[in-house]
VOFIGU-19398 format. One line per field, with one value per atom (N, C-alpha, C): atom name; x negated, y, z; residue in one letter. Coordinates in Angstrom, 1 decimal. Layout:
% residues N
drenvo: (CA  ...)
east: (X  ...)
north: (Y  ...)
up: (Z  ...)
martor: (a  ...)
***
This chain:
% residues 224
drenvo: (N  CA  C  N  CA  C  N  CA  C  N  CA  C  N  CA  C  N  CA  C  N  CA  C  N  CA  C  N  CA  C  N  CA  C  N  CA  C  N  CA  C  N  CA  C  N  CA  C  N  CA  C  N  CA  C  N  CA  C  N  CA  C  N  CA  C  N  CA  C  N  CA  C  N  CA  C  N  CA  C  N  CA  C  N  CA  C  N  CA  C  N  CA  C  N  CA  C  N  CA  C  N  CA  C  N  CA  C  N  CA  C  N  CA  C  N  CA  C  N  CA  C  N  CA  C  N  CA  C  N  CA  C  N  CA  C  N  CA  C  N  CA  C  N  CA  C  N  CA  C  N  CA  C  N  CA  C  N  CA  C  N  CA  C  N  CA  C  N  CA  C  N  CA  C  N  CA  C  N  CA  C  N  CA  C  N  CA  C  N  CA  C  N  CA  C  N  CA  C  N  CA  C  N  CA  C  N  CA  C  N  CA  C  N  CA  C  N  CA  C  N  CA  C  N  CA  C  N  CA  C  N  CA  C  N  CA  C  N  CA  C  N  CA  C  N  CA  C  N  CA  C  N  CA  C  N  CA  C  N  CA  C  N  CA  C  N  CA  C  N  CA  C  N  CA  C  N  CA  C  N  CA  C  N  CA  C  N  CA  C  N  CA  C  N  CA  C  N  CA  C  N  CA  C  N  CA  C  N  CA  C  N  CA  C  N  CA  C  N  CA  C  N  CA  C  N  CA  C  N  CA  C  N  CA  C  N  CA  C  N  CA  C  N  CA  C  N  CA  C  N  CA  C  N  CA  C  N  CA  C  N  CA  C  N  CA  C  N  CA  C  N  CA  C  N  CA  C  N  CA  C  N  CA  C  N  CA  C  N  CA  C  N  CA  C  N  CA  C  N  CA  C  N  CA  C  N  CA  C  N  CA  C  N  CA  C  N  CA  C  N  CA  C  N  CA  C  N  CA  C  N  CA  C  N  CA  C  N  CA  C  N  CA  C  N  CA  C  N  CA  C  N  CA  C  N  CA  C  N  CA  C  N  CA  C  N  CA  C  N  CA  C  N  CA  C  N  CA  C  N  CA  C  N  CA  C  N  CA  C  N  CA  C  N  CA  C  N  CA  C  N  CA  C  N  CA  C  N  CA  C  N  CA  C  N  CA  C  N  CA  C  N  CA  C  N  CA  C  N  CA  C  N  CA  C  N  CA  C  N  CA  C  N  CA  C  N  CA  C  N  CA  C  N  CA  C  N  CA  C  N  CA  C  N  CA  C  N  CA  C  N  CA  C  N  CA  C  N  CA  C  N  CA  C  N  CA  C  N  CA  C  N  CA  C  N  CA  C  N  CA  C  N  CA  C  N  CA  C  N  CA  C  N  CA  C  N  CA  C  N  CA  C  N  CA  C  N  CA  C  N  CA  C  N  CA  C  N  CA  C  N  CA  C  N  CA  C  N  CA  C  N  CA  C  N  CA  C  N  CA  C  N  CA  C  N  CA  C  N  CA  C  N  CA  C  N  CA  C  N  CA  C  N  CA  C  N  CA  C  N  CA  C  N  CA  C  N  CA  C  N  CA  C  N  CA  C  N  CA  C  N  CA  C  N  CA  C  N  CA  C  N  CA  C  N  CA  C  N  CA  C  N  CA  C  N  CA  C  N  CA  C  N  CA  C  N  CA  C  N  CA  C  N  CA  C  N  CA  C  N  CA  C  N  CA  C  N  CA  C  N  CA  C  N  CA  C  N  CA  C  N  CA  C)
east: (-24.9  -24.0  -22.6  -21.9  -20.5  -19.7  -18.8  -18.0  -16.8  -16.4  -15.3  -15.4  -14.6  -14.6  -14.1  -13.2  -12.6  -13.7  -14.6  -15.7  -16.6  -16.8  -17.7  -17.0  -15.7  -15.0  -15.2  -15.0  -15.1  -16.5  -17.5  -18.9  -19.1  -18.6  -18.7  -18.0  -16.8  -16.1  -16.9  -17.5  -18.3  -19.5  -20.1  -21.3  -20.8  -19.7  -19.2  -18.9  -18.3  -17.9  -19.1  -20.2  -21.4  -22.3  -22.3  -23.3  -22.7  -21.5  -20.9  -21.0  -20.6  -20.6  -22.1  -23.0  -24.4  -24.9  -24.6  -25.0  -24.6  -23.3  -22.7  -23.3  -23.4  -23.9  -25.4  -26.1  -27.5  -27.8  -27.0  -27.1  -27.0  -26.0  -25.7  -26.8  -27.2  -28.3  -29.6  -29.8  -31.0  -31.0  -29.9  -29.8  -30.8  -30.9  -31.8  -33.3  -33.7  -35.1  -35.3  -34.3  -34.6  -34.5  -33.5  -33.3  -33.9  -34.4  -35.1  -34.3  -35.0  -34.4  -33.1  -33.0  -31.8  -30.5  -30.7  -29.6  -29.3  -30.3  -30.1  -29.4  -29.8  -29.2  -27.8  -27.5  -26.1  -25.3  -25.9  -25.1  -24.8  -25.7  -25.4  -24.4  -24.2  -23.2  -21.8  -21.0  -19.7  -18.9  -18.7  -17.9  -18.4  -19.7  -20.3  -20.3  -20.4  -20.4  -19.0  -18.0  -16.6  -16.5  -17.1  -17.1  -17.9  -19.0  -19.8  -19.0  -18.2  -17.4  -16.3  -15.7  -14.7  -15.3  -16.5  -17.2  -17.5  -18.0  -18.4  -17.2  -16.0  -14.8  -14.4  -14.6  -14.3  -15.1  -16.3  -17.2  -16.8  -16.4  -15.9  -14.6  -13.7  -12.4  -12.7  -13.7  -14.0  -14.5  -15.4  -15.9  -14.8  -13.8  -12.6  -11.6  -11.9  -10.9  -9.6  -9.6  -8.3  -7.5  -6.3  -5.4  -6.1  -6.2  -6.8  -6.1  -4.8  -4.1  -4.6  -4.8  -5.3  -6.8  -7.6  -8.9  -8.9  -8.1  -8.0  -7.5  -6.7  -6.3  -7.5  -8.4  -9.6  -10.5  -10.6  -11.4  -10.9  -9.6  -8.9  -9.2  -9.1  -9.4  -10.8  -11.7  -13.1  -13.3  -12.7  -12.9  -12.2  -11.1  -10.3  -10.8  -11.0  -11.4  -12.9  -13.7  -15.1  -15.9  -15.3  -16.0  -17.3  -18.3  -19.6  -20.6  -20.0  -20.9  -21.3  -22.5  -22.9  -22.0  -21.3  -20.3  -19.2  -18.7  -17.6  -18.0  -19.2  -19.7  -19.9  -20.5  -20.7  -19.4  -18.3  -17.0  -16.6  -17.2  -16.9  -17.3  -18.4  -18.9  -17.9  -17.3  -16.2  -15.0  -14.6  -13.5  -13.7  -14.9  -15.2  -15.1  -15.6  -15.5  -14.1  -13.2  -11.8  -11.2  -11.6  -11.0  -11.5  -12.7  -13.3  -12.5  -12.3  -11.5  -10.2  -9.6  -8.2  -8.3  -9.5  -9.6  -9.4  -9.4  -9.1  -10.4  -11.0  -12.4  -12.4  -11.3  -11.3  -11.3  -10.5  -10.5  -11.9  -12.6  -13.9  -14.9  -14.8  -15.6  -15.3  -14.1  -13.7  -14.2  -14.3  -14.9  -16.4  -17.0  -18.5  -19.1  -18.3  -18.8  -19.2  -18.4  -18.9  -20.1  -20.3  -21.5  -22.7  -22.6  -23.7  -24.1  -23.2  -23.6  -23.9  -23.2  -23.2  -23.4  -23.8  -24.0  -25.1  -24.9  -25.8  -27.2  -27.4  -28.7  -29.1  -30.3  -30.7  -30.5  -30.9  -30.8  -29.3  -28.4  -27.0  -26.6  -27.0  -26.7  -27.3  -28.6  -29.3  -28.6  -28.2  -27.5  -26.1  -25.4  -24.2  -24.3  -25.5  -25.7  -25.7  -26.4  -26.5  -25.1  -24.4  -23.0  -22.1  -22.2  -21.3  -21.6  -22.8  -23.2  -22.7  -22.8  -22.3  -20.8  -20.1  -18.6  -18.3  -18.9  -18.7  -18.9  -20.0  -20.2  -19.1  -18.7  -17.6  -16.3  -16.1  -14.9  -15.0  -16.2  -16.4  -16.7  -17.1  -17.4  -19.0  -19.4  -20.8  -21.6  -21.1  -21.8  -21.9  -20.8  -20.9  -21.9  -22.0  -23.0  -24.4  -24.6  -25.9  -26.3  -25.3  -25.6  -25.8  -25.1  -25.3  -26.7  -27.2  -28.5  -29.7  -29.4  -30.4  -31.0  -30.4  -30.8  -32.2  -32.9  -34.3  -34.3  -34.5  -34.5  -35.9  -36.0  -37.3  -37.7  -38.9  -39.4  -38.6  -38.0  -37.2  -36.0  -35.5  -34.3  -34.7  -35.9  -36.2  -36.0  -36.2  -36.0  -34.6  -33.7  -32.3  -31.8  -32.3  -32.0  -32.4  -33.6  -34.0  -33.1  -32.7  -31.8  -30.5  -30.0  -28.7  -28.8  -30.0  -30.2  -30.3  -30.8  -30.8  -29.4  -28.5  -27.1  -26.4  -26.7  -26.1  -26.6  -27.9  -28.4  -27.7  -27.6  -26.9  -25.5  -24.8  -23.4  -23.3  -24.4  -24.5  -24.9  -25.4  -25.9  -27.4  -28.1  -29.5  -30.3  -30.6  -31.3  -32.7  -33.4  -34.8  -34.9  -34.0  -34.0  -33.7  -32.7  -32.4  -33.6  -34.3  -35.4  -36.5  -36.7  -37.7  -37.3  -36.0  -35.6  -35.7  -35.3  -35.5  -36.9  -37.8  -39.2  -39.7  -39.2  -39.5  -39.1  -37.9  -37.3  -38.2  -38.6  -39.4  -40.8  -41.3  -42.7  -42.7  -41.6  -41.5  -42.4  -42.8  -43.6  -42.9  -41.6  -40.7  -39.8  -39.6  -38.9  -37.4  -36.6  -35.2  -34.5  -33.3  -32.7  -32.5  -32.2  -32.0  -32.8  -34.1  -35.0  -34.5  -34.0  -33.5  -32.5  -31.6  -30.5  -31.1  -32.1  -32.8  -33.5  -34.1  -34.8  -33.8  -32.6  -31.6  -31.1  -30.9  -30.5  -31.5  -32.8  -33.9  -33.9  -33.7  -33.7  -32.5  -31.4  -30.2  -30.5  -31.2  -31.5  -32.4  -33.4  -34.4  -33.7  -32.7  -32.0  -31.1  -30.5  -29.7  -30.5  -31.7  -32.6  -33.0  -33.3  -33.7  -32.5  -31.3  -30.1  -29.9  -30.1  -29.9  -30.9  -32.1  -33.2  -32.9  -32.4  -32.0  -30.9  -29.9  -28.7  -29.2  -30.2  -30.7  -31.4  -32.2  -32.9  -32.0  -30.9  -29.9  -29.2  -28.9  -28.2  -29.1  -30.4  -31.4  -31.7  -31.4  -31.8  -31.0  -31.6  -30.8  -29.8  -28.7  -27.6  -28.1  -27.7  -28.1  -27.2)
north: (65.0  65.7  65.2  65.0  64.5  65.6  65.2  66.1  66.6  66.0  66.5  66.1  66.8  66.4  65.0  64.6  63.2  62.2  62.4  61.5  61.5  62.6  62.7  61.9  62.0  61.2  59.7  59.3  57.9  57.4  58.2  57.8  57.6  58.5  58.4  57.2  56.9  55.7  54.4  54.4  53.3  53.1  54.2  54.1  53.5  54.0  53.5  52.0  51.6  50.2  49.3  49.8  49.0  49.1  50.2  50.5  50.9  51.2  51.8  50.9  49.6  48.7  48.4  48.3  48.1  49.3  50.5  51.7  51.7  51.5  51.5  50.4  49.1  48.0  48.2  48.8  49.0  50.0  51.0  51.9  51.2  50.4  49.7  48.7  47.9  46.9  47.6  48.8  49.5  50.2  50.3  51.1  50.7  49.3  48.8  49.2  49.1  49.4  50.9  51.7  53.1  53.7  53.3  54.0  53.3  52.0  51.3  51.1  51.3  50.9  51.7  52.9  53.7  53.0  52.5  51.8  50.5  49.8  48.5  48.7  49.7  50.0  50.4  51.2  51.5  50.3  49.5  48.3  47.4  47.2  46.2  46.8  48.1  48.7  48.1  47.8  47.1  47.8  49.1  49.9  49.9  50.1  50.1  48.7  47.7  46.3  46.1  46.6  46.4  47.2  48.4  49.2  48.4  47.8  47.1  45.9  45.2  44.1  44.6  45.8  46.3  46.7  47.3  47.8  46.6  45.5  44.3  43.8  43.8  43.3  44.3  45.6  46.5  46.2  46.0  45.7  44.4  43.4  42.1  42.4  43.1  43.4  44.3  45.2  46.0  45.1  44.1  43.2  42.3  42.1  41.3  42.1  43.4  44.4  44.3  44.4  44.4  45.7  45.7  46.9  48.1  49.2  50.4  51.0  50.8  51.3  50.6  49.3  48.5  48.9  49.1  49.6  50.9  51.8  53.1  53.0  52.0  51.8  51.5  50.7  50.3  51.5  52.3  53.5  54.5  54.7  55.5  55.0  53.7  53.1  53.4  53.2  53.5  54.9  55.8  57.3  57.7  57.1  57.5  56.8  55.5  54.7  54.5  54.8  54.6  55.8  57.0  58.2  58.3  58.8  58.9  57.8  56.7  55.6  55.7  55.1  55.2  54.5  53.5  52.8  53.6  54.5  55.4  56.4  56.8  57.8  57.1  55.9  55.2  54.8  54.7  54.4  55.6  56.8  57.9  57.6  56.9  56.5  55.6  54.7  53.8  54.6  55.6  56.4  57.2  57.7  58.4  57.5  56.3  55.3  55.1  54.9  54.6  55.8  57.0  58.2  58.3  58.0  58.1  57.1  55.9  54.9  55.4  56.3  56.9  58.2  58.6  59.9  61.1  60.8  61.9  62.5  63.3  63.8  64.8  65.5  66.5  65.7  64.6  63.8  63.1  62.7  62.2  63.2  64.4  65.5  65.8  65.7  66.0  64.9  63.7  62.6  62.7  63.2  63.3  64.6  65.6  66.9  66.9  66.3  66.2  65.4  64.4  63.6  64.3  65.0  65.8  66.9  67.4  68.5  68.1  67.0  66.8  65.3  64.4  63.1  63.0  62.1  62.1  61.6  60.9  60.4  61.0  61.5  62.2  61.3  60.0  59.2  59.2  59.1  59.0  60.4  61.5  62.8  63.1  62.6  62.8  62.1  60.9  60.1  60.8  61.3  62.0  63.2  63.9  65.1  64.8  63.7  63.3  62.8  62.1  61.6  62.8  63.8  64.9  65.8  66.0  66.8  66.1  64.7  64.0  64.2  64.1  64.2  65.7  66.6  68.0  68.3  67.7  67.9  67.3  66.1  65.4  66.2  66.9  67.7  69.1  69.4  70.6  71.8  71.4  72.4  72.6  73.2  73.2  74.1  75.3  76.1  75.5  74.8  74.2  73.0  72.3  71.2  71.8  73.0  73.6  74.0  74.5  74.8  73.6  72.5  71.3  70.8  70.9  70.4  71.2  72.3  73.1  72.5  71.4  70.7  70.2  70.2  69.7  68.1  67.4  66.0  65.3  64.1  63.5  62.9  62.5  62.0  60.9  60.0  58.9  59.4  60.6  61.1  62.2  62.7  63.9  63.6  62.4  62.2  62.3  61.7  61.8  63.3  64.0  65.3  66.2  66.0  66.7  66.4  65.2  64.8  65.5  65.6  66.3  67.8  68.3  69.7  70.0  69.0  69.1  69.1  68.2  68.2  69.5  70.1  71.4  72.4  72.5  73.4  73.2  72.0  71.7  72.3  72.0  72.5  74.0  74.7  76.1  76.6  75.7  76.1  76.6  76.3  76.7  75.5  75.3  74.2  74.1  75.2  75.3  74.8  75.2  74.7  73.3  72.8  71.4  70.5  71.0  70.2  70.1  71.2  71.3  70.3  70.3  69.5  68.0  67.6  66.2  65.8  66.7  66.4  66.2  67.0  66.8  65.4  65.0  63.7  62.6  62.7  61.6  61.6  62.7  62.8  62.6  62.3  62.2  61.0  61.1  60.0  58.7  58.8  57.6  57.8  56.9  57.1  57.2  57.8  58.0  56.6  56.4  55.1  54.6  55.4  55.0  55.9  55.5  56.3  56.5  55.4  55.5  56.6  56.7  57.7  59.1  59.3  60.6  60.9  59.9  60.1  60.4  59.8  60.1  61.5  61.9  63.3  64.3  64.0  64.9  65.0  63.8  63.8  64.7  64.6  65.3  66.8  67.2  68.6  69.1  68.3  68.7  68.9  68.0  68.0  69.3  69.6  70.8  72.1  72.1  73.2  73.4  72.3  72.4  72.9  72.4  72.9  74.4  74.8  76.2  77.1  76.6  77.3  77.4  76.3  76.3  77.3  77.3  78.2  79.6  79.9  81.3  81.7  80.8  81.1  81.3  80.6  80.7  82.1  82.5  83.7  84.9  84.7  85.8  85.9  84.8  84.7  85.7  86.3  87.3  86.5  87.2  86.5  86.4  85.3  85.1  85.8)
up: (-19.9  -18.9  -19.1  -18.0  -18.1  -18.8  -19.7  -20.5  -19.7  -18.6  -17.9  -16.4  -15.6  -14.1  -14.0  -14.8  -14.7  -14.9  -15.9  -16.1  -14.9  -14.3  -13.1  -12.0  -11.8  -10.8  -11.1  -12.3  -12.7  -12.4  -12.7  -12.5  -11.0  -10.2  -8.7  -8.2  -8.7  -8.3  -8.6  -9.8  -10.2  -9.3  -8.9  -8.0  -6.7  -6.1  -4.9  -5.0  -6.1  -6.3  -6.3  -6.9  -7.0  -5.8  -5.2  -4.1  -2.7  -2.7  -1.5  -0.3  -0.5  0.6  1.1  0.1  0.5  1.3  0.9  1.6  3.0  3.2  4.6  5.4  4.8  5.6  5.9  4.9  5.1  6.2  6.4  7.5  8.8  8.9  10.2  10.5  9.5  9.7  10.1  9.6  9.8  11.1  11.8  13.0  14.1  14.3  15.3  15.0  13.7  13.4  13.5  13.1  13.1  14.5  15.2  16.5  17.7  17.5  18.5  19.8  20.9  22.2  22.4  22.0  22.3  21.7  20.4  19.8  20.5  20.8  21.5  22.9  23.6  24.9  24.7  23.6  23.4  23.0  22.1  21.6  22.7  23.7  24.8  25.8  25.7  26.6  26.2  27.2  26.9  25.9  26.1  25.2  23.8  23.6  22.3  21.7  22.5  21.9  21.3  22.0  21.4  20.1  20.0  18.8  17.7  18.1  17.1  16.5  17.4  16.9  15.9  16.2  15.4  14.0  14.1  12.9  12.0  12.6  11.9  11.2  11.8  11.2  10.1  10.3  9.3  8.0  8.2  7.0  6.3  7.1  6.5  5.7  6.3  5.6  4.3  4.4  3.2  2.1  2.5  1.5  0.9  1.6  1.1  0.4  0.3  -0.4  0.3  1.6  2.3  2.0  2.4  2.2  2.8  2.0  2.6  3.8  3.9  5.1  6.4  6.2  7.4  7.7  6.7  6.9  7.6  7.2  7.9  9.3  9.6  11.0  11.9  11.4  12.1  12.3  11.2  11.2  12.3  12.3  13.3  14.7  14.9  16.2  16.7  15.8  16.1  16.5  15.8  16.1  17.4  17.7  18.8  20.1  20.0  21.2  21.4  20.4  20.5  20.0  20.2  19.8  20.5  19.8  20.4  20.1  19.6  19.2  17.8  17.4  16.1  15.1  15.6  14.8  14.4  15.3  15.0  13.9  14.0  13.0  11.7  11.7  10.4  9.7  10.5  9.9  8.9  9.2  8.3  6.8  6.7  5.3  4.6  5.4  4.8  4.5  5.3  5.1  3.8  3.5  2.3  1.1  1.2  0.1  -0.3  0.7  0.4  -0.3  0.1  -0.5  -1.9  -2.2  -3.6  -4.4  -3.9  -4.7  -5.1  -4.3  -4.6  -5.3  -5.8  -6.4  -5.5  -4.2  -3.2  -2.8  -3.6  -3.4  -2.2  -2.0  -0.9  0.4  0.4  1.6  1.9  0.8  1.0  1.5  1.0  1.5  3.0  3.3  4.7  5.7  5.2  6.0  6.2  5.1  5.1  5.8  5.7  6.2  7.7  8.6  10.0  10.2  9.4  9.5  9.0  7.9  7.4  8.3  9.1  10.0  11.4  11.9  13.3  13.7  12.8  13.2  14.3  15.3  16.4  16.1  14.9  14.5  13.2  13.0  11.8  10.5  10.5  9.3  8.7  9.6  9.2  8.6  9.3  8.8  7.5  7.3  6.0  4.9  5.1  4.1  3.7  4.8  4.5  3.7  3.9  3.1  1.6  1.2  -0.2  -0.7  0.1  -0.3  -0.5  0.5  0.4  -0.8  -1.1  -2.3  -3.6  -3.6  -4.8  -5.0  -3.9  -3.9  -4.3  -3.8  -4.1  -5.6  -6.2  -7.6  -8.4  -8.0  -8.8  -8.7  -7.6  -7.4  -8.1  -8.7  -9.4  -8.4  -7.2  -6.2  -6.2  -7.3  -7.6  -6.6  -6.3  -5.3  -3.9  -3.5  -2.2  -2.2  -3.3  -3.5  -3.4  -4.0  -3.9  -2.5  -1.8  -0.4  0.5  0.2  1.0  0.8  -0.5  -0.8  -0.3  0.4  1.0  2.3  2.7  3.9  3.8  4.9  4.9  5.1  4.0  4.1  4.0  4.6  4.6  3.2  3.1  1.8  1.2  2.0  1.5  0.7  0.9  0.2  -0.8  -0.9  -1.7  -3.2  -3.7  -5.1  -5.5  -4.7  -4.9  -4.7  -3.7  -3.5  -4.7  -5.2  -6.4  -7.6  -7.8  -8.9  -8.8  -7.6  -7.4  -7.6  -7.2  -7.5  -9.0  -9.7  -11.2  -11.7  -11.1  -11.6  -11.3  -10.1  -9.8  -10.8  -11.2  -12.1  -13.5  -13.9  -15.2  -15.2  -14.1  -14.0  -14.0  -13.6  -13.6  -15.0  -15.9  -17.2  -17.1  -16.0  -15.9  -16.3  -17.6  -18.1  -17.6  -17.5  -17.1  -15.6  -14.8  -13.4  -13.3  -14.1  -14.1  -14.5  -15.6  -16.0  -14.9  -14.3  -13.2  -12.0  -11.7  -10.6  -11.0  -12.2  -12.7  -12.7  -13.1  -13.1  -11.7  -10.7  -9.3  -8.8  -9.2  -8.8  -9.3  -10.6  -11.2  -10.6  -10.1  -9.6  -8.1  -7.5  -6.0  -5.5  -4.3  -3.7  -3.7  -3.3  -3.4  -4.5  -5.5  -6.7  -6.4  -7.4  -7.2  -7.3  -6.7  -6.7  -8.1  -9.1  -10.5  -11.4  -11.5  -12.3  -13.8  -14.3  -15.7  -15.9  -14.9  -15.0  -15.0  -14.2  -14.1  -15.4  -16.0  -17.3  -18.4  -18.4  -19.4  -19.2  -18.0  -17.7  -18.2  -18.0  -18.4  -19.9  -20.6  -22.1  -22.6  -21.9  -22.3  -22.2  -21.1  -20.9  -22.0  -22.3  -23.4  -24.7  -25.0  -26.2  -26.2  -25.1  -25.0  -25.2  -24.6  -24.8  -26.3  -27.0  -28.4  -29.2  -28.9  -29.6  -29.4  -28.1  -27.8  -28.6  -28.7  -29.4  -30.9  -31.4  -32.9  -33.1  -32.2  -32.4  -32.3  -31.4  -31.2  -32.5  -33.0  -34.3  -35.4  -35.5  -36.5  -36.4  -35.2  -34.9  -35.3  -35.2  -35.5  -36.9  -37.7  -39.1  -39.9  -40.9  -41.7  -42.6  -42.8  -43.6  -45.0  -45.7  -47.1  -48.0)
martor: (m  m  m  h  h  h  s  s  s  s  s  s  e  e  e  q  q  q  e  e  e  q  q  q  i  i  i  e  e  e  a  a  a  l  l  l  k  k  k  d  d  d  w  w  w  w  w  w  q  q  q  e  e  e  n  n  n  g  g  g  k  k  k  a  a  a  v  v  v  v  v  v  l  l  l  g  g  g  v  v  v  v  v  v  l  l  l  g  g  g  l  l  l  g  g  g  a  a  a  i  i  i  f  f  f  g  g  g  y  y  y  r  r  r  f  f  f  w  w  w  d  d  d  q  q  q  y  y  y  t  t  t  d  d  d  t  t  t  r  r  r  a  a  a  r  r  r  l  l  l  a  a  a  g  g  g  g  g  g  r  r  r  f  f  f  t  t  t  q  q  q  l  l  l  m  m  m  a  a  a  d  d  d  l  l  l  g  g  g  e  e  e  n  n  n  k  k  k  d  d  d  p  p  p  a  a  a  a  a  a  l  l  l  r  r  r  g  g  g  v  v  v  i  i  i  a  a  a  e  e  e  l  l  l  r  r  r  e  e  e  e  e  e  h  h  h  a  a  a  g  g  g  t  t  t  l  l  l  f  f  f  a  a  a  e  e  e  a  a  a  a  a  a  g  g  g  l  l  l  v  v  v  d  d  d  a  a  a  k  k  k  l  l  l  a  a  a  v  v  v  d  d  d  e  e  e  d  d  d  a  a  a  l  l  l  e  e  e  a  a  a  a  a  a  a  a  a  a  a  a  a  a  a  l  l  l  a  a  a  p  p  p  l  l  l  a  a  a  g  g  g  e  e  e  a  a  a  s  s  s  e  e  e  a  a  a  p  p  p  l  l  l  a  a  a  q  q  q  l  l  l  a  a  a  v  v  v  l  l  l  r  r  r  l  l  l  a  a  a  t  t  t  v  v  v  q  q  q  l  l  l  a  a  a  a  a  a  g  g  g  r  r  r  v  v  v  e  e  e  e  e  e  a  a  a  g  g  g  r  r  r  t  t  t  l  l  l  e  e  e  a  a  a  d  d  d  l  l  l  p  p  p  a  a  a  a  a  a  y  y  y  r  r  r  a  a  a  r  r  r  q  q  q  a  a  a  e  e  e  l  l  l  r  r  r  g  g  g  d  d  d  v  v  v  a  a  a  r  r  r  a  a  a  r  r  r  g  g  g  d  d  d  l  l  l  a  a  a  a  a  a  a  a  a  l  l  l  a  a  a  a  a  a  y  y  y  d  d  d  e  e  e  a  a  a  l  l  l  a  a  a  a  a  a  e  e  e  l  l  l  p  p  p  p  p  p  p  p  p  d  d  d  r  r  r  m  m  m  a  a  a  v  v  v  e  e  e  i  i  i  k  k  k  r  r  r  s  s  s  e  e  e  v  v  v  l  l  l  q  q  q  a  a  a  q  q  q  r  r  r  l  l  l  a  a  a  a  a  a  q  q  q  q  q  q  e  e  e  r  r  r  g  g  g  d  d  d  d  d  d  a  a  a  p  p  p  a  a  a  s  s  s)
***
């Protein structure tokens, strides 16, 4: 378990640094396969094609670590001039990444919340749910994270969802619920993104349970 909220923030930043760009790019590259003709029809629309071009440039600039202010300018343009396109919505994931990089977890949550609740396509909304819960946990908003994770997600996301539910339970001090959630993540049909991380968390919970049991036995023991 992380010993402080600052460690949680640093862990979240490390995750974004290693995986954030791939996650955002993967969403966009997968749009055609996931959404089929509807996506292609929208993409070939002149307005959406312009949005796609701007988003492609945004991803290139992100990969080159361009100035965050310039990146946010493109994000604002996508939202204002190309609202309603999948590219404008996906830009919210980039906005959240930039906020996490700056330790601005409330801003990251604000960028993700609309996607989690109202994204026009389910896969984008489902991904945003997991990102939002992760940010909420790092910000210490445990109960909000728990409510976010009540969403009905497909099998592809259930292992990660169960892992995050375990993190919520640990933060609440409910070790039994945390252990059950980590077991669920490890037994899921599709494995969690980082199985070793889940196994480590599970081991830490078991160790915490053993320590608690030892302390309870010590409390109950007669004084010498």
